[in-house]
Biopython code that builds the backbone (N, CA, C, O; Angstrom):
import numpy as np
from Bio.PDB.StructureBuilder import StructureBuilder

atoms = [
    (1, "MET", "N", (-43.253, -218.688, 116.704)),
    (1, "MET", "CA", (-43.295, -217.067, 117.141)),
    (1, "MET", "C", (-41.730, -217.000, 117.399)),
    (1, "MET", "O", (-41.078, -217.923, 117.886)),
    (2, "SER", "N", (-41.251, -215.838, 117.022)),
    (2, "SER", "CA", (-40.143, -215.238, 117.641)),
    (2, "SER", "C", (-40.032, -214.969, 119.207)),
    (2, "SER", "O", (-41.084, -214.862, 119.838)),
    (3, "GLU", "N", (-38.984, -214.871, 119.772)),
    (3, "GLU", "CA", (-38.931, -214.568, 121.092)),
    (3, "GLU", "C", (-38.778, -212.950, 121.499)),
    (3, "GLU", "O", (-37.921, -212.157, 121.111)),
    (4, "ILE", "N", (-40.033, -212.703, 122.520)),
    (4, "ILE", "CA", (-40.139, -211.785, 122.822)),
    (4, "ILE", "C", (-38.734, -210.670, 123.228)),
    (4, "ILE", "O", (-37.784, -210.935, 123.964)),
    (5, "THR", "N", (-38.967, -209.551, 122.570)),
    (5, "THR", "CA", (-37.714, -208.549, 123.122)),
    (5, "THR", "C", (-38.321, -207.899, 124.050)),
    (5, "THR", "O", (-37.417, -207.987, 124.881)),
    (6, "GLN", "N", (-39.182, -207.275, 124.617)),
    (6, "GLN", "CA", (-39.865, -206.800, 125.609)),
    (6, "GLN", "C", (-41.351, -207.064, 126.302)),
    (6, "GLN", "O", (-42.318, -207.555, 125.719)),
    (7, "THR", "N", (-41.322, -206.789, 127.163)),
    (7, "THR", "CA", (-42.581, -206.584, 127.918)),
    (7, "THR", "C", (-42.824, -205.625, 128.271)),
    (7, "THR", "O", (-41.946, -205.010, 128.877)),
    (8, "LEU", "N", (-44.623, -204.784, 127.998)),
    (8, "LEU", "CA", (-44.966, -203.512, 128.382)),
    (8, "LEU", "C", (-45.762, -203.946, 129.473)),
    (8, "LEU", "O", (-46.224, -205.048, 129.177)),
    (9, "ASN", "N", (-46.087, -203.630, 130.460)),
    (9, "ASN", "CA", (-46.987, -204.043, 131.493)),
    (9, "ASN", "C", (-47.941, -202.782, 131.416)),
    (9, "ASN", "O", (-47.534, -201.778, 132.001)),
    (10, "ALA", "N", (-49.155, -202.711, 130.770)),
    (10, "ALA", "CA", (-49.880, -201.479, 130.836)),
    (10, "ALA", "C", (-51.192, -202.070, 131.809)),
    (10, "ALA", "O", (-52.204, -201.437, 131.507)),
    (11, "ARG", "N", (-51.396, -202.838, 132.614)),
    (11, "ARG", "CA", (-52.252, -203.022, 133.351)),
    (11, "ARG", "C", (-52.508, -201.970, 134.037)),
    (11, "ARG", "O", (-51.619, -201.185, 134.366)),
    (12, "ARG", "N", (-54.267, -201.748, 134.473)),
    (12, "ARG", "CA", (-54.921, -200.723, 135.316)),
    (12, "ARG", "C", (-54.748, -199.471, 134.360)),
    (12, "ARG", "O", (-55.258, -198.524, 134.959)),
    (13, "LEU", "N", (-54.320, -199.107, 133.303)),
    (13, "LEU", "CA", (-54.353, -198.022, 132.478)),
    (13, "LEU", "C", (-55.412, -197.662, 132.093)),
    (13, "LEU", "O", (-56.192, -198.613, 132.042)),
    (14, "LEU", "N", (-55.888, -196.639, 131.755)),
    (14, "LEU", "CA", (-56.889, -196.412, 130.863)),
    (14, "LEU", "C", (-56.750, -195.408, 129.596)),
    (14, "LEU", "O", (-55.930, -194.492, 129.645)),
    (15, "CYS", "N", (-57.604, -195.613, 128.418)),
    (15, "CYS", "CA", (-57.233, -195.323, 127.192)),
    (15, "CYS", "C", (-57.063, -193.740, 127.577)),
    (15, "CYS", "O", (-57.740, -193.053, 128.343)),
    (16, "PRO", "N", (-55.910, -193.396, 126.771)),
    (16, "PRO", "CA", (-55.577, -193.585, 125.552)),
    (16, "PRO", "C", (-53.987, -194.036, 126.064)),
    (16, "PRO", "O", (-53.041, -193.866, 125.294)),
    (17, "MET", "N", (-53.808, -194.569, 127.303)),
    (17, "MET", "CA", (-52.485, -194.784, 127.758)),
    (17, "MET", "C", (-51.989, -195.748, 127.271)),
    (17, "MET", "O", (-50.848, -195.737, 126.807)),
    (18, "PRO", "N", (-52.749, -196.767, 127.283)),
    (18, "PRO", "CA", (-51.968, -198.402, 126.691)),
    (18, "PRO", "C", (-51.659, -198.272, 125.428)),
    (18, "PRO", "O", (-50.819, -199.063, 124.999)),
    (19, "LEU", "N", (-52.262, -197.210, 124.446)),
    (19, "LEU", "CA", (-52.119, -197.189, 123.224)),
    (19, "LEU", "C", (-50.845, -196.467, 123.173)),
    (19, "LEU", "O", (-49.993, -196.997, 122.459)),
    (20, "ILE", "N", (-50.540, -195.457, 123.723)),
    (20, "ILE", "CA", (-49.239, -194.061, 123.857)),
    (20, "ILE", "C", (-48.269, -194.918, 124.380)),
    (20, "ILE", "O", (-47.133, -194.804, 123.918)),
    (21, "ARG", "N", (-48.532, -195.978, 125.480)),
    (21, "ARG", "CA", (-47.320, -196.426, 125.987)),
    (21, "ARG", "C", (-46.657, -197.949, 125.114)),
    (21, "ARG", "O", (-45.570, -198.508, 125.260)),
    (22, "THR", "N", (-47.706, -198.252, 124.286)),
    (22, "THR", "CA", (-47.593, -199.536, 122.988)),
    (22, "THR", "C", (-46.491, -198.447, 121.826)),
    (22, "THR", "O", (-45.381, -198.819, 121.445)),
    (23, "GLN", "N", (-47.028, -197.321, 121.500)),
    (23, "GLN", "CA", (-46.398, -196.543, 120.603)),
    (23, "GLN", "C", (-44.761, -196.404, 121.209)),
    (23, "GLN", "O", (-43.705, -196.751, 120.682)),
    (24, "ASN", "N", (-44.966, -195.910, 122.210)),
    (24, "ASN", "CA", (-43.841, -195.487, 122.932)),
    (24, "ASN", "C", (-42.543, -196.535, 122.867)),
    (24, "ASN", "O", (-41.422, -196.326, 122.403)),
    (25, "ALA", "N", (-43.063, -197.684, 123.469)),
    (25, "ALA", "CA", (-42.126, -198.703, 123.388)),
    (25, "ALA", "C", (-41.973, -199.183, 121.821)),
    (25, "ALA", "O", (-40.789, -199.194, 121.483)),
    (26, "ILE", "N", (-42.550, -199.436, 121.166)),
    (26, "ILE", "CA", (-42.429, -199.783, 119.627)),
    (26, "ILE", "C", (-41.174, -198.998, 119.187)),
    (26, "ILE", "O", (-40.245, -199.459, 118.522)),
    (27, "LYS", "N", (-41.265, -198.028, 119.553)),
    (27, "LYS", "CA", (-40.564, -196.830, 118.774)),
    (27, "LYS", "C", (-38.660, -197.104, 119.015)),
    (27, "LYS", "O", (-37.639, -196.785, 118.406)),
    (28, "LYS", "N", (-38.955, -197.752, 120.071)),
    (28, "LYS", "CA", (-37.251, -197.922, 120.690)),
    (28, "LYS", "C", (-37.167, -199.455, 120.275)),
    (28, "LYS", "O", (-36.109, -199.977, 120.627)),
    (29, "LEU", "N", (-37.896, -200.143, 119.720)),
    (29, "LEU", "CA", (-37.301, -201.539, 119.205)),
    (29, "LEU", "C", (-36.602, -201.308, 117.567)),
    (29, "LEU", "O", (-36.821, -200.209, 117.057)),
    (30, "GLN", "N", (-36.014, -202.033, 116.993)),
    (30, "GLN", "CA", (-35.438, -202.433, 115.964)),
    (30, "GLN", "C", (-36.683, -203.467, 115.177)),
    (30, "GLN", "O", (-37.352, -204.317, 115.763)),
    (31, "PHE", "N", (-36.776, -203.068, 113.495)),
    (31, "PHE", "CA", (-37.670, -203.866, 113.123)),
    (31, "PHE", "C", (-37.297, -205.322, 113.103)),
    (31, "PHE", "O", (-36.232, -205.939, 113.066)),
    (32, "GLY", "N", (-38.589, -205.644, 113.142)),
    (32, "GLY", "CA", (-38.704, -207.246, 113.482)),
    (32, "GLY", "C", (-38.474, -208.043, 115.125)),
    (32, "GLY", "O", (-38.285, -209.247, 115.300)),
    (33, "GLU", "N", (-38.548, -207.089, 116.079)),
    (33, "GLU", "CA", (-38.098, -207.610, 117.225)),
    (33, "GLU", "C", (-39.637, -207.257, 117.802)),
    (33, "GLU", "O", (-40.378, -206.478, 117.204)),
    (34, "ILE", "N", (-39.921, -207.771, 118.741)),
    (34, "ILE", "CA", (-40.934, -208.637, 119.466)),
    (34, "ILE", "C", (-41.473, -208.017, 120.551)),
    (34, "ILE", "O", (-40.966, -208.401, 121.605)),
    (35, "LEU", "N", (-42.613, -206.912, 120.699)),
    (35, "LEU", "CA", (-43.130, -206.313, 121.739)),
    (35, "LEU", "C", (-44.499, -207.331, 122.315)),
    (35, "LEU", "O", (-45.240, -207.819, 121.461)),
    (36, "GLU", "N", (-44.731, -207.570, 123.632)),
    (36, "GLU", "CA", (-45.447, -208.004, 124.147)),
    (36, "GLU", "C", (-46.265, -206.736, 124.894)),
    (36, "GLU", "O", (-45.609, -205.747, 125.219)),
    (37, "VAL", "N", (-47.505, -206.778, 125.120)),
    (37, "VAL", "CA", (-48.037, -205.445, 125.493)),
    (37, "VAL", "C", (-49.306, -206.034, 126.702)),
    (37, "VAL", "O", (-50.228, -206.576, 126.092)),
    (38, "ILE", "N", (-49.495, -206.027, 128.091)),
    (38, "ILE", "CA", (-50.387, -206.691, 128.681)),
    (38, "ILE", "C", (-51.271, -205.535, 129.382)),
    (38, "ILE", "O", (-50.859, -204.521, 129.946)),
    (39, "CYS", "N", (-52.827, -206.043, 129.154)),
    (39, "CYS", "CA", (-53.489, -204.353, 129.391)),
    (39, "CYS", "C", (-54.585, -205.209, 130.080)),
    (39, "CYS", "O", (-54.695, -206.434, 130.053)),
    (40, "THR", "N", (-55.351, -204.318, 130.687)),
    (40, "THR", "CA", (-56.511, -204.315, 131.351)),
    (40, "THR", "C", (-58.044, -203.642, 130.975)),
    (40, "THR", "O", (-59.209, -203.888, 131.290)),
    (41, "ASP", "N", (-57.453, -202.810, 130.256)),
    (41, "ASP", "CA", (-58.567, -201.827, 129.334)),
    (41, "ASP", "C", (-58.962, -202.503, 128.030)),
    (41, "ASP", "O", (-58.280, -202.704, 127.025)),
    (42, "PRO", "N", (-60.213, -202.801, 128.287)),
    (42, "PRO", "CA", (-61.002, -203.325, 127.349)),
    (42, "PRO", "C", (-60.755, -202.583, 125.827)),
    (42, "PRO", "O", (-60.152, -203.225, 124.967)),
    (43, "GLY", "N", (-61.193, -201.359, 125.567)),
    (43, "GLY", "CA", (-60.919, -201.104, 124.397)),
    (43, "GLY", "C", (-59.353, -201.327, 123.779)),
    (43, "GLY", "O", (-59.174, -201.120, 122.579)),
    (44, "THR", "N", (-58.384, -201.696, 124.522)),
    (44, "THR", "CA", (-57.255, -202.094, 123.699)),
    (44, "THR", "C", (-57.453, -203.205, 122.952)),
    (44, "THR", "O", (-56.460, -203.587, 122.334)),
    (45, "GLU", "N", (-58.534, -203.888, 122.818)),
    (45, "GLU", "CA", (-58.920, -205.049, 122.371)),
    (45, "GLU", "C", (-59.376, -204.636, 120.870)),
    (45, "GLU", "O", (-59.236, -205.465, 119.971)),
    (46, "TYR", "N", (-59.871, -203.475, 120.624)),
    (46, "TYR", "CA", (-59.795, -202.825, 119.066)),
    (46, "TYR", "C", (-58.721, -201.636, 118.924)),
    (46, "TYR", "O", (-58.127, -201.618, 117.846)),
    (47, "ASP", "N", (-58.405, -200.693, 119.809)),
    (47, "ASP", "CA", (-57.281, -199.896, 119.575)),
    (47, "ASP", "C", (-55.839, -200.355, 119.234)),
    (47, "ASP", "O", (-55.092, -199.776, 118.445)),
    (48, "ILE", "N", (-55.545, -201.511, 119.960)),
    (48, "ILE", "CA", (-54.066, -202.086, 119.467)),
    (48, "ILE", "C", (-54.193, -202.539, 118.011)),
    (48, "ILE", "O", (-53.624, -201.926, 117.107)),
    (49, "PRO", "N", (-54.842, -203.471, 117.827)),
    (49, "PRO", "CA", (-55.058, -203.866, 116.640)),
    (49, "PRO", "C", (-55.400, -202.836, 115.170)),
    (49, "PRO", "O", (-54.588, -202.946, 114.251)),
    (50, "THR", "N", (-56.066, -202.290, 115.064)),
    (50, "THR", "CA", (-56.360, -200.936, 114.382)),
    (50, "THR", "C", (-54.830, -200.084, 114.062)),
    (50, "THR", "O", (-54.497, -199.530, 113.014)),
    (51, "TRP", "N", (-54.072, -200.201, 115.333)),
    (51, "TRP", "CA", (-53.036, -199.089, 115.500)),
    (51, "TRP", "C", (-52.028, -199.985, 114.916)),
    (51, "TRP", "O", (-51.038, -199.428, 114.441)),
    (52, "CYS", "N", (-52.099, -201.470, 114.851)),
    (52, "CYS", "CA", (-50.989, -202.247, 114.249)),
    (52, "CYS", "C", (-51.240, -202.504, 112.803)),
    (52, "CYS", "O", (-50.339, -202.873, 112.050)),
    (53, "ARG", "N", (-52.433, -202.313, 112.430)),
    (53, "ARG", "CA", (-52.698, -202.318, 110.754)),
    (53, "ARG", "C", (-52.303, -200.671, 110.332)),
    (53, "ARG", "O", (-51.518, -200.424, 109.417)),
    (54, "MET", "N", (-52.670, -200.091, 110.777)),
    (54, "MET", "CA", (-52.129, -198.565, 110.865)),
    (54, "MET", "C", (-50.889, -198.142, 110.255)),
    (54, "MET", "O", (-50.767, -197.591, 109.160)),
    (55, "TYR", "N", (-49.789, -198.523, 111.254)),
    (55, "TYR", "CA", (-48.453, -198.271, 111.270)),
    (55, "TYR", "C", (-47.412, -199.720, 110.727)),
    (55, "TYR", "O", (-46.191, -199.869, 110.782)),
    (56, "GLU", "N", (-48.640, -200.745, 110.146)),
    (56, "GLU", "CA", (-48.039, -202.045, 109.323)),
    (56, "GLU", "C", (-46.963, -202.408, 110.299)),
    (56, "GLU", "O", (-45.783, -202.306, 109.966)),
    (57, "HIS", "N", (-47.421, -202.950, 111.843)),
    (57, "HIS", "CA", (-46.608, -203.519, 112.702)),
    (57, "HIS", "C", (-47.487, -205.203, 112.463)),
    (57, "HIS", "O", (-48.657, -205.337, 112.102)),
    (58, "LYS", "N", (-46.786, -205.998, 112.698)),
    (58, "LYS", "CA", (-47.654, -207.512, 112.850)),
    (58, "LYS", "C", (-47.844, -207.992, 113.885)),
    (58, "LYS", "O", (-46.949, -208.344, 114.653)),
    (59, "LEU", "N", (-49.512, -208.130, 114.169)),
    (59, "LEU", "CA", (-49.910, -208.737, 115.098)),
    (59, "LEU", "C", (-49.667, -210.043, 115.320)),
    (59, "LEU", "O", (-50.277, -210.912, 114.696)),
    (60, "LEU", "N", (-48.865, -210.285, 116.120)),
    (60, "LEU", "CA", (-48.810, -212.107, 115.824)),
    (60, "LEU", "C", (-49.699, -212.592, 117.108)),
    (60, "LEU", "O", (-49.847, -213.788, 116.856)),
    (61, "LEU", "N", (-50.308, -212.366, 118.222)),
    (61, "LEU", "CA", (-50.998, -212.675, 119.192)),
    (61, "LEU", "C", (-51.812, -211.808, 119.888)),
    (61, "LEU", "O", (-51.267, -210.716, 120.049)),
    (62, "GLN", "N", (-53.064, -211.903, 120.421)),
    (62, "GLN", "CA", (-53.965, -211.289, 120.470)),
    (62, "GLN", "C", (-54.722, -212.371, 121.187)),
    (62, "GLN", "O", (-55.320, -213.187, 120.486)),
    (63, "GLU", "N", (-54.784, -212.507, 122.794)),
    (63, "GLU", "CA", (-55.434, -213.164, 123.643)),
    (63, "GLU", "C", (-56.361, -212.530, 124.314)),
    (63, "GLU", "O", (-56.267, -211.305, 124.238)),
    (64, "GLN", "N", (-57.418, -213.027, 125.084)),
    (64, "GLN", "CA", (-58.040, -212.378, 126.355)),
    (64, "GLN", "C", (-57.749, -213.383, 127.792)),
    (64, "GLN", "O", (-58.033, -214.540, 127.482)),
    (65, "ARG", "N", (-57.414, -213.326, 128.824)),
    (65, "ARG", "CA", (-57.318, -214.468, 129.901)),
    (65, "ARG", "C", (-57.630, -213.929, 131.174)),
    (65, "ARG", "O", (-57.381, -212.743, 131.388)),
    (66, "GLU", "N", (-58.245, -214.787, 132.221)),
    (66, "GLU", "CA", (-58.595, -214.290, 133.410)),
    (66, "GLU", "C", (-57.588, -214.129, 134.065)),
    (66, "GLU", "O", (-56.705, -214.824, 133.563)),
    (67, "THR", "N", (-56.998, -213.247, 135.461)),
    (67, "THR", "CA", (-56.257, -213.991, 136.460)),
    (67, "THR", "C", (-56.590, -213.944, 137.610)),
    (67, "THR", "O", (-57.696, -213.585, 138.014)),
    (68, "VAL", "N", (-55.663, -214.305, 138.270)),
    (68, "VAL", "CA", (-56.487, -215.116, 139.754)),
    (68, "VAL", "C", (-57.422, -214.430, 140.487)),
    (68, "VAL", "O", (-58.111, -215.070, 141.282)),
    (69, "ASP", "N", (-57.618, -212.901, 140.333)),
    (69, "ASP", "CA", (-58.494, -212.268, 141.007)),
    (69, "ASP", "C", (-59.729, -211.743, 140.094)),
    (69, "ASP", "O", (-60.486, -210.795, 140.305)),
    (70, "GLU", "N", (-59.694, -212.612, 139.066)),
    (70, "GLU", "CA", (-60.913, -212.396, 137.906)),
    (70, "GLU", "C", (-61.066, -211.519, 137.392)),
    (70, "GLU", "O", (-62.193, -211.319, 136.938)),
    (71, "MET", "N", (-59.878, -210.404, 137.165)),
    (71, "MET", "CA", (-60.030, -209.771, 136.708)),
    (71, "MET", "C", (-59.444, -210.420, 134.728)),
    (71, "MET", "O", (-58.774, -211.377, 134.341)),
    (72, "VAL", "N", (-60.124, -209.328, 134.044)),
    (72, "VAL", "CA", (-59.640, -209.758, 132.058)),
    (72, "VAL", "C", (-58.566, -209.190, 132.044)),
    (72, "VAL", "O", (-58.463, -208.094, 132.595)),
    (73, "GLU", "N", (-57.375, -209.848, 131.346)),
    (73, "GLU", "CA", (-56.291, -209.271, 130.846)),
    (73, "GLU", "C", (-56.345, -209.032, 129.187)),
    (73, "GLU", "O", (-57.255, -209.628, 128.610)),
    (74, "TYR", "N", (-55.726, -208.465, 128.626)),
    (74, "TYR", "CA", (-55.892, -208.508, 127.139)),
    (74, "TYR", "C", (-54.306, -208.467, 127.066)),
    (74, "TYR", "O", (-53.649, -207.482, 127.405)),
    (75, "CYS", "N", (-53.638, -209.942, 126.465)),
    (75, "CYS", "CA", (-52.691, -209.827, 125.603)),
    (75, "CYS", "C", (-52.169, -209.705, 124.187)),
    (75, "CYS", "O", (-52.510, -210.534, 123.344)),
    (76, "PHE", "N", (-51.389, -208.745, 123.904)),
    (76, "PHE", "CA", (-50.890, -208.711, 122.492)),
    (76, "PHE", "C", (-49.221, -208.863, 122.323)),
    (76, "PHE", "O", (-48.289, -208.503, 123.042)),
    (77, "VAL", "N", (-49.294, -209.659, 120.864)),
    (77, "VAL", "CA", (-47.677, -209.916, 121.214)),
    (77, "VAL", "C", (-47.429, -208.902, 119.263)),
    (77, "VAL", "O", (-48.310, -208.923, 118.404)),
    (78, "ILE", "N", (-46.335, -208.324, 119.126)),
    (78, "ILE", "CA", (-46.459, -207.131, 118.294)),
    (78, "ILE", "C", (-44.985, -207.233, 117.829)),
    (78, "ILE", "O", (-43.932, -207.056, 118.442)),
    (79, "GLU", "N", (-45.263, -207.591, 116.493)),
    (79, "GLU", "CA", (-43.570, -207.832, 115.755)),
    (79, "GLU", "C", (-43.259, -206.328, 114.708)),
    (79, "GLU", "O", (-43.900, -206.177, 113.668)),
    (80, "LYS", "N", (-42.367, -205.461, 115.095)),
    (80, "LYS", "CA", (-42.113, -203.982, 114.739)),
    (80, "LYS", "C", (-42.020, -204.291, 113.213)),
    (80, "LYS", "O", (-41.486, -205.291, 112.734)),
    (81, "GLY", "N", (-42.653, -203.228, 112.488)),
    (81, "GLY", "CA", (-42.688, -203.077, 111.220)),
    (81, "GLY", "C", (-41.761, -202.042, 110.578)),
    (81, "GLY", "O", (-40.998, -201.583, 111.428)),
    (82, "ASN", "N", (-41.575, -201.527, 109.371)),
    (82, "ASN", "CA", (-40.986, -200.943, 108.626)),
    (82, "ASN", "C", (-41.544, -199.232, 109.178)),
    (82, "ASN", "O", (-40.913, -198.329, 109.726)),
    (83, "LYS", "N", (-42.696, -199.311, 108.826)),
    (83, "LYS", "CA", (-43.244, -197.716, 109.100)),
    (83, "LYS", "C", (-43.285, -197.410, 110.581)),
    (83, "LYS", "O", (-43.845, -198.016, 111.495)),
    (84, "GLU", "N", (-42.491, -196.228, 110.582)),
    (84, "GLU", "CA", (-43.044, -195.505, 112.161)),
    (84, "GLU", "C", (-43.761, -194.772, 112.269)),
    (84, "GLU", "O", (-44.054, -194.084, 111.291)),
    (85, "ALA", "N", (-44.427, -194.559, 113.597)),
    (85, "ALA", "CA", (-45.509, -193.644, 113.951)),
    (85, "ALA", "C", (-45.264, -192.376, 114.222)),
    (85, "ALA", "O", (-44.281, -192.024, 114.873)),
    (86, "GLU", "N", (-46.263, -191.462, 113.677)),
    (86, "GLU", "CA", (-45.762, -190.276, 113.368)),
    (86, "GLU", "C", (-46.256, -189.588, 115.120)),
    (86, "GLU", "O", (-46.007, -188.420, 115.417)),
]
sb = StructureBuilder()
sb.init_structure("model")
sb.init_model(0)
sb.init_chain("A")
sb.init_seg("    ")
for serial, (resi, resn, name, xyz) in enumerate(atoms, 1):
    if name == "N":
        sb.init_residue(resn, " ", resi, " ")
    sb.init_atom(name, np.array(xyz, "f"), 0.0, 1.0, " ", f" {name:<3s}", serial, name[0])
structure = sb.get_structure()
């Protein structure tokens, strides 16, 4: 996997904010750069992969992990594609 260009902390944000912040962050990247997104909203488990497919970004990694305080985090690593989100 390529090196991560930017990490977005979207922890403790609720729908639709993690997706909106992901969209805004990816707009600032160049084609092929990598964005890591870390969320705690379980809805992102479906929203972010769907958004990636719609806008032709490549989802390199999607994983769920527990933190020390027993919260669940959802981590996504996204490679920016050619298509811009409107």
